[in-house]
C-alpha positions in Angstrom: 102.3 81.8 136.2 100.0 79.2 134.7 101.3 76.6 132.3 99.4 76.4 129.0 98.6 73.2 127.4 99.5 72.4 123.8 95.9 72.8 122.6 95.6 76.3 124.2 98.9 77.4 122.7 97.8 76.1 119.3 94.5 78.0 119.6 96.5 81.2 120.3 98.8 80.7 117.4 95.9 79.9 115.1 94.1 83.1 116.3 97.2 85.2 115.8 97.8 83.9 112.2 94.1 84.1 111.3 93.9 87.7 112.5 97.1 88.6 110.7 96.2 87.1 107.4 92.6 88.4 107.4 93.8 91.9 108.4 96.3 92.0 105.6 93.7 90.7 103.1 91.1 93.2 104.4 93.6 96.1 104.0 94.6 95.0 100.5 91.1 94.6 99.3 90.0 97.9 101.0 92.8 99.8 99.2 91.7 98.2 95.9 88.1 99.0 96.5 88.6 102.7 97.3 91.8 103.4 95.4 91.8 101.0 92.4 94.9 100.5 90.3 95.2 101.9 86.8 93.7 99.7 84.1 95.8 99.1 80.9 92.7 99.5 78.7 92.1 103.0 80.1 95.4 104.1 78.5 95.8 101.8 75.5 92.7 101.6 73.5 92.6 99.1 70.7 92.6 100.7 67.2 92.0 97.7 65.1 89.8 96.6 62.3 87.5 99.5 61.4 84.4 97.5 60.6 83.3 95.2 63.4 80.2 94.0 61.6 82.4 92.5 58.9 84.7 89.6 59.6 88.4 90.4 59.7 90.0 89.1 56.5 91.6 85.7 57.1 94.0 86.2 54.3 95.5 89.6 53.6 97.0 90.0 50.1 99.8 92.3 50.9 100.5 92.9 47.2 97.2 94.9 47.2 98.1 96.9 50.3 99.7 100.3 50.0 103.5 100.3 50.4 104.6 101.6 53.8 107.4 104.2 53.8 109.8 102.9 56.5 112.0 106.0 55.9 109.2 108.1 57.3 110.6 110.0 60.4 107.9 108.6 62.6 109.8 105.3 62.8 112.8 107.0 64.3 111.1 109.6 66.4 108.7 107.1 67.9 111.3 104.8 69.3 113.1 107.9 70.7 109.8 108.7 72.5 109.8 105.1 73.9 106.7 104.3 71.9 106.1 101.9 69.1 104.7 102.4 65.6 101.2 101.2 65.3 98.8 101.2 62.3 95.2 101.6 61.5 93.8 98.7 59.6 91.6 99.2 56.5 88.7 97.1 55.3 91.1 94.8 53.3 93.2 94.1 56.4 96.1 96.3 55.3 98.2 98.5 57.6 97.7 102.2 56.9 98.3 105.5 58.7 101.3 104.7 60.9 101.2 106.6 64.2 103.3 106.6 67.4 101.7 104.8 70.2 103.0 105.9 73.6 100.1 104.6 75.7 102.4 102.0 77.4 104.6 104.8 78.7 101.6 106.7 80.1 100.3 103.5 81.7 103.7 102.7 83.2 103.9 106.2 84.7 100.4 106.0 86.2 101.2 102.5 87.6 104.5 103.7 89.1 102.7 106.6 90.8 99.9 104.2 92.0 102.5 101.8 93.5 104.3 104.6 95.3 101.0 105.9 96.8 100.0 102.3 97.7 103.3 101.8 99.5 102.7 104.9 101.7 99.1 103.9 102.4 100.2 100.3 103.3 103.2 101.5 105.4 101.1 103.9 107.4 98.3 101.3 107.9 100.8 98.7 108.8 102.6 100.9 111.4 99.2 101.8 112.9 98.3 98.1 113.2 101.7 97.3 114.8 101.2 100.2 117.3 97.7 98.8 118.1 99.2 95.5 118.7 101.8 97.0 121.0 99.4 99.0 123.1 96.6 96.5 123.2 97.1 94.6 126.5 94.0 92.4 126.3 94.3 89.1 124.7 97.9 88.5 123.6 96.9 86.5 120.5 94.8 89.4 119.2 97.6 91.9 119.8 100.1 89.6 118.1 97.7 89.1 115.2 97.5 92.9 114.6 101.3 93.2 114.8 101.9 90.4 112.4 99.1 91.7 110.1 100.7 95.1 110.1 104.0 93.5 109.1 102.3 91.7 106.3 100.7 94.9 105.0 104.0 96.7 105.1 105.6 93.8 103.1 102.7 94.0 100.6 103.3 97.7 100.0 107.0 97.2 99.8 106.7 94.4 97.2 104.4 96.6 95.1 106.8 99.5 94.9 110.1 97.6 95.0 110.5 97.2 91.2 110.1 101.0 90.7 112.8 101.9 93.2 116.5 102.4 92.4 119.0 99.9 93.9 120.0 102.5 96.6 116.3 103.3 97.5 115.6 99.6 97.8 118.3 99.2 100.4 117.2 102.4 102.2 113.5 101.3 102.4 114.4 97.8 103.6 116.8 99.3 106.2 114.2 101.7 107.6 111.6 98.9 107.8 114.1 96.5 109.5 115.2 99.2 112.0 111.5 99.9 112.7 110.7 96.2 113.4 113.8 95.8 115.5 112.9 98.9 117.5 109.3 97.6 118.0 110.7 94.1 119.0 113.0 95.7 121.6 110.1 97.8 123.0 107.8 94.8 123.1 110.3 92.6 124.9 110.9 95.2 127.6 107.2 95.1 128.6 
Protein backbone atom coordinates (compact mmCIF):
# COMPACT_ATOMS: atom_id res chain seq x y z
CA UNK A 1 0.00 0.00 0.00
CA UNK A 2 1.28 3.41 -0.95
CA UNK A 3 1.53 6.07 1.74
CA UNK A 4 -0.20 9.32 0.92
CA UNK A 5 1.34 12.65 1.62
CA UNK A 6 -0.41 15.35 3.62
CA UNK A 7 -1.17 17.39 0.49
CA UNK A 8 -2.75 14.41 -1.29
CA UNK A 9 -4.89 13.61 1.75
CA UNK A 10 -5.98 17.24 2.00
CA UNK A 11 -6.94 17.24 -1.68
CA UNK A 12 -9.12 14.17 -1.19
CA UNK A 13 -10.79 15.66 1.89
CA UNK A 14 -11.39 18.93 0.05
CA UNK A 15 -12.87 17.08 -2.93
CA UNK A 16 -15.10 15.01 -0.64
CA UNK A 17 -16.41 18.06 1.24
CA UNK A 18 -16.82 20.06 -1.97
CA UNK A 19 -18.85 17.32 -3.67
CA UNK A 20 -20.95 16.79 -0.54
CA UNK A 21 -21.83 20.45 -0.06
CA UNK A 22 -22.44 21.15 -3.75
CA UNK A 23 -24.55 18.00 -4.10
CA UNK A 24 -26.69 18.99 -1.12
CA UNK A 25 -27.09 22.55 -2.44
CA UNK A 26 -27.92 21.24 -5.92
CA UNK A 27 -30.65 18.95 -4.55
CA UNK A 28 -32.06 21.71 -2.32
CA UNK A 29 -32.24 24.23 -5.15
CA UNK A 30 -33.56 21.62 -7.62
CA UNK A 31 -36.40 20.76 -5.24
CA UNK A 32 -37.19 24.46 -4.83
CA UNK A 33 -37.09 25.01 -8.61
CA UNK A 34 -39.40 22.13 -9.52
CA UNK A 35 -41.48 21.88 -6.32
CA UNK A 36 -41.64 25.37 -4.80
CA UNK A 37 -42.83 25.92 -1.27
CA UNK A 38 -46.20 27.56 -0.61
CA UNK A 39 -46.10 31.36 -0.55
CA UNK A 40 -47.80 33.18 2.30
CA UNK A 41 -49.23 35.79 -0.08
CA UNK A 42 -51.01 33.08 -2.08
CA UNK A 43 -53.11 32.30 1.00
CA UNK A 44 -53.32 35.60 2.84
CA UNK A 45 -54.19 38.49 0.58
CA UNK A 46 -54.02 41.97 2.01
CA UNK A 47 -57.47 43.54 2.34
CA UNK A 48 -56.45 46.97 3.38
CA UNK A 49 -57.25 50.53 2.45
CA UNK A 50 -59.75 50.49 -0.45
CA UNK A 51 -58.47 53.50 -2.37
CA UNK A 52 -54.80 53.09 -3.29
CA UNK A 53 -54.76 56.35 -5.27
CA UNK A 54 -55.53 58.29 -2.08
CA UNK A 55 -53.06 58.41 0.78
CA UNK A 56 -53.96 56.42 3.86
CA UNK A 57 -55.18 58.81 6.58
CA UNK A 58 -52.33 59.63 8.95
CA UNK A 59 -54.76 60.45 11.75
CA UNK A 60 -57.95 58.45 12.15
CA UNK A 61 -60.60 60.18 14.22
CA UNK A 62 -62.17 57.14 15.85
CA UNK A 63 -65.03 59.24 17.17
CA UNK A 64 -66.25 59.51 13.57
CA UNK A 65 -65.92 55.77 12.95
CA UNK A 66 -68.89 53.42 13.30
CA UNK A 67 -68.95 51.62 16.65
CA UNK A 68 -67.88 47.99 16.42
CA UNK A 69 -70.11 45.42 18.08
CA UNK A 70 -67.74 43.19 20.04
CA UNK A 71 -70.67 41.03 21.14
CA UNK A 72 -71.08 39.93 17.54
CA UNK A 73 -70.76 36.10 17.41
CA UNK A 74 -67.94 36.40 14.86
CA UNK A 75 -65.52 37.32 17.64
CA UNK A 76 -66.15 34.05 19.48
CA UNK A 77 -66.59 31.70 16.53
CA UNK A 78 -63.54 33.05 14.72
CA UNK A 79 -61.15 32.20 17.54
CA UNK A 80 -62.72 28.75 17.75
CA UNK A 81 -61.93 28.36 14.04
CA UNK A 82 -58.29 29.29 14.85
CA UNK A 83 -58.62 32.47 12.90
CA UNK A 84 -58.54 36.12 13.80
CA UNK A 85 -61.02 38.91 13.30
CA UNK A 86 -59.92 41.27 10.53
CA UNK A 87 -61.63 44.31 9.12
CA UNK A 88 -62.09 46.16 5.90
CA UNK A 89 -60.93 49.77 6.05
CA UNK A 90 -63.09 52.56 4.70
CA UNK A 91 -61.89 55.77 3.05
CA UNK A 92 -61.68 57.53 6.45
CA UNK A 93 -59.41 54.79 7.82
CA UNK A 94 -62.11 53.25 10.03
CA UNK A 95 -62.44 49.54 10.62
CA UNK A 96 -65.67 48.18 9.13
CA UNK A 97 -67.15 44.81 8.15
CA UNK A 98 -65.42 42.40 10.53
CA UNK A 99 -64.69 39.01 8.99
CA UNK A 100 -62.94 35.86 10.14
CA UNK A 101 -59.54 35.44 8.53
CA UNK A 102 -58.35 31.82 8.52
CA UNK A 103 -55.77 32.14 5.78
CA UNK A 104 -52.94 31.43 8.25
CA UNK A 105 -54.48 28.05 9.07
CA UNK A 106 -54.72 27.20 5.37
CA UNK A 107 -51.15 28.36 4.77
CA UNK A 108 -49.86 26.33 7.74
CA UNK A 109 -51.66 23.20 6.45
CA UNK A 110 -50.17 23.64 2.96
CA UNK A 111 -46.71 24.27 4.42
CA UNK A 112 -46.97 21.17 6.63
CA UNK A 113 -47.91 19.04 3.61
CA UNK A 114 -45.05 20.58 1.62
CA UNK A 115 -42.53 19.86 4.40
CA UNK A 116 -43.70 16.24 4.62
CA UNK A 117 -43.37 15.76 0.85
CA UNK A 118 -39.99 17.50 0.83
CA UNK A 119 -38.82 15.13 3.57
CA UNK A 120 -39.72 12.10 1.46
CA UNK A 121 -38.09 13.57 -1.66
CA UNK A 122 -34.92 14.44 0.29
CA UNK A 123 -34.82 11.08 2.07
CA UNK A 124 -35.11 9.09 -1.16
CA UNK A 125 -32.57 11.30 -2.95
CA UNK A 126 -30.19 11.10 0.00
CA UNK A 127 -30.45 7.33 0.19
CA UNK A 128 -29.80 7.03 -3.56
CA UNK A 129 -26.72 9.26 -3.20
CA UNK A 130 -25.44 7.13 -0.31
CA UNK A 131 -25.96 3.96 -2.34
CA UNK A 132 -24.12 5.54 -5.30
CA UNK A 133 -21.28 6.34 -2.92
CA UNK A 134 -21.25 2.75 -1.67
CA UNK A 135 -21.20 1.05 -5.04
CA UNK A 136 -18.92 3.54 -6.81
CA UNK A 137 -15.49 2.00 -6.56
CA UNK A 138 -13.63 4.60 -8.61
CA UNK A 139 -12.10 7.50 -6.79
CA UNK A 140 -12.73 7.16 -3.04
CA UNK A 141 -13.06 10.93 -2.55
CA UNK A 142 -15.93 11.12 -5.05
CA UNK A 143 -17.73 8.15 -3.52
CA UNK A 144 -17.32 9.64 -0.05
CA UNK A 145 -18.55 13.00 -1.34
CA UNK A 146 -21.79 11.46 -2.60
CA UNK A 147 -22.26 9.58 0.65
CA UNK A 148 -21.67 12.69 2.75
CA UNK A 149 -23.87 14.75 0.40
CA UNK A 150 -26.65 12.18 0.73
CA UNK A 151 -26.40 12.45 4.50
CA UNK A 152 -26.64 16.26 4.27
CA UNK A 153 -29.73 16.01 2.04
CA UNK A 154 -31.39 13.64 4.52
CA UNK A 155 -30.57 16.04 7.35
CA UNK A 156 -32.07 18.92 5.33
CA UNK A 157 -35.32 17.01 4.79
CA UNK A 158 -35.45 16.00 8.43
CA UNK A 159 -34.95 19.57 9.64
CA UNK A 160 -37.75 20.80 7.36
CA UNK A 161 -40.32 18.31 8.68
CA UNK A 162 -39.10 18.07 12.27
CA UNK A 163 -41.31 20.84 13.70
CA UNK A 164 -44.44 19.23 12.23
CA UNK A 165 -43.78 15.83 13.80
CA UNK A 166 -45.01 14.68 17.17
CA UNK A 167 -42.45 13.91 19.86
CA UNK A 168 -42.78 10.18 19.25
CA UNK A 169 -42.48 10.53 15.46
CA UNK A 170 -39.33 12.65 15.90
CA UNK A 171 -37.71 9.84 17.86
CA UNK A 172 -38.86 7.22 15.33
CA UNK A 173 -37.58 9.18 12.32
CA UNK A 174 -34.20 9.87 13.96
CA UNK A 175 -33.92 6.23 15.04
CA UNK A 176 -34.61 4.96 11.50
CA UNK A 177 -32.07 7.39 10.03
CA UNK A 178 -29.47 6.44 12.64
CA UNK A 179 -30.00 2.71 12.05
CA UNK A 180 -29.71 3.28 8.30
CA UNK A 181 -26.41 5.14 8.66
CA UNK A 182 -24.97 2.59 11.09
CA UNK A 183 -25.97 -0.21 8.71
CA UNK A 184 -24.34 1.60 5.78
CA UNK A 185 -21.23 2.23 7.90
CA UNK A 186 -20.96 -1.45 8.78
CA UNK A 187 -21.43 -2.48 5.14
CA UNK A 188 -18.84 0.05 3.98
CA UNK A 189 -16.26 -1.00 6.55
CA UNK A 190 -16.56 -4.66 5.54
CA UNK A 191 -15.50 -3.86 1.96
